[in-house]
N, C-alpha and C positions, 0 to 999 in steps of 0.2 A: 862836160859832165854827162854821165850816162844814167839811164834808168834801168837798174838791175832787178826789177821786181820779180822777173821770172826766176832769177837765181834764189831769191828769198823763198819763194814757194817751193822750189825744188829742194832747198836745204831743209826746210821744215818737214817735207814729206819723207826725206831720206834719213832724218835724224834718229828715228827710233827703229830703223831697220836692223841695226847691229851695233855692238860697241864701237866698231870702226866708223859707222855712220854717225854716231854721237860725237866722236872726236872730230870728224870732218865738219859736222855742223858747227861745233864750237869754234874750230879754226876758221871756218868761213865767216862766222859772225864777227869774230875778232878782226878779220881782214876787211870786212865791210865797214866796221867801225873806223878802222884806219883810213879807208878810202873816203868815208864821209868827213872825217876830221881833217883830212888834207884837202877837202874841197873837190874831190874827183867823183863824188857820187851825190846826186840830188834826186829828190822825188817830190812830186806835187802833193799838196796837203790831202786831197781826196784819196789818192792811192795810199799814201802813208797812213792815213787814219784807218783804212780798211785793213792794212797789214798789221798795224798796231793792235787792232781789235783781235785779230787771229792770234797774234803772239801773246796778248794778254790772257786770252782764253786758255791757251796752252800752259802758260805760267800758272794760272789759277789752278788748273787741274794737277799740275806737278806739286804745287804748294800744299794741296790736300794730302799728298802722300808723304810729306816731310817727316811727320811723326813716325810713320812706319819705317821710313828709311833710317832714321836715327836709331830705331830699335834694332835694325839689322846690323848695326855697328857694335852691338853687344852680344856676347855669347849667350845662347839660350840656357835657361836653368833646367838642366837635365838630371842633376844629382851631384853628389859630392865625391863619388868614387873616381878613381883615376881614369877609368874608361869613359865615364860620362863627361868628365872635364875635358878629356882629349877630343871626344866627339863634338862637344859644344864649341871648343876652340876651332876645330876644323870647319864647322858650319859658319862661324863668324868670319873666318878667313875666306871662305868661299864667297861671301858677300862683299868683302872689303879688303882685298889683298893686293890687287893690281889694277891697271887701267881697263881691264876687261871685266872686272867685277861690277856688280849692280850698283853699289853705292857711288864709286867714282864716275860711272857712266851717268847716273842720275845728276851728280854735281856738274858734269860737263854740259848736260842739257840745260840745266837751270842757268849756268853761267852764260851759255850761248844765247839763251833767250834774253837775258839781261843786256848782253852786248848788242844784240840785234835791236832791242828797243832803243838803246842809246844811239845806235847807228841811224835808225829811222828818224829819231828826233833831230839829229844833226843834219841828215839828208833833207828833211823838210825845211829846216832853217836855211840850208844852202839854196834850195829851190826858191824860197821866198826872197832871199838876198839877190839871186840872179835875176829874178823877175823884176825886182825893184830897180836894179841896175839897168836892165833892158828898157824898162818904162822911162827911166830918167834919160837914157840915151836917145830914145825915140822921140821924146818930148822936144828935143832940140830941132828935129826935122819939122815937127808940127808948128813950132813957133817961128820957124825961119821962112 
C-alpha cells in the first residue's frame, strides 16, 4: 500500500484551474476511491484527518454556491419578445450545455470532493487494518 497524499494535494490545487482540471480532479478522485476500496491505498489517521478537513472546507465553500448554480440552469427573465427569449436561452446554454460549461464543471468538482472523502475514509480504515495486522504478527515474536 502506498501513501498518495501528495497526489491528493496536487489534485485539489489543479481542480479549479480549468474545466479540464475539474474533470481530471473528478477522475483522479474516482481512481483513488477505487484504489482505496481495493486495498491498494492506505493513509494514517493523522494525515487523513488533515486532508479530510481541507476537503470538507472546500466542499462547504462549494455548497454555499449551490443555490446560485441552480439558478444558472434557468434562463434569465429578460422579457417575452422573441429576441429576449432567444438571448435568455443562449445565456442558459452558456452555463449548462456541455462538459466545459460552469454547471457541469461545478458538479464534477462536488462529485470529486465526495469521492475523495469516501476514498480517504476507506484509506484510513485500510491503514488501521494493516496496522492491526502488523501488531498481531509482531506479537508472535514478542511472545516467542
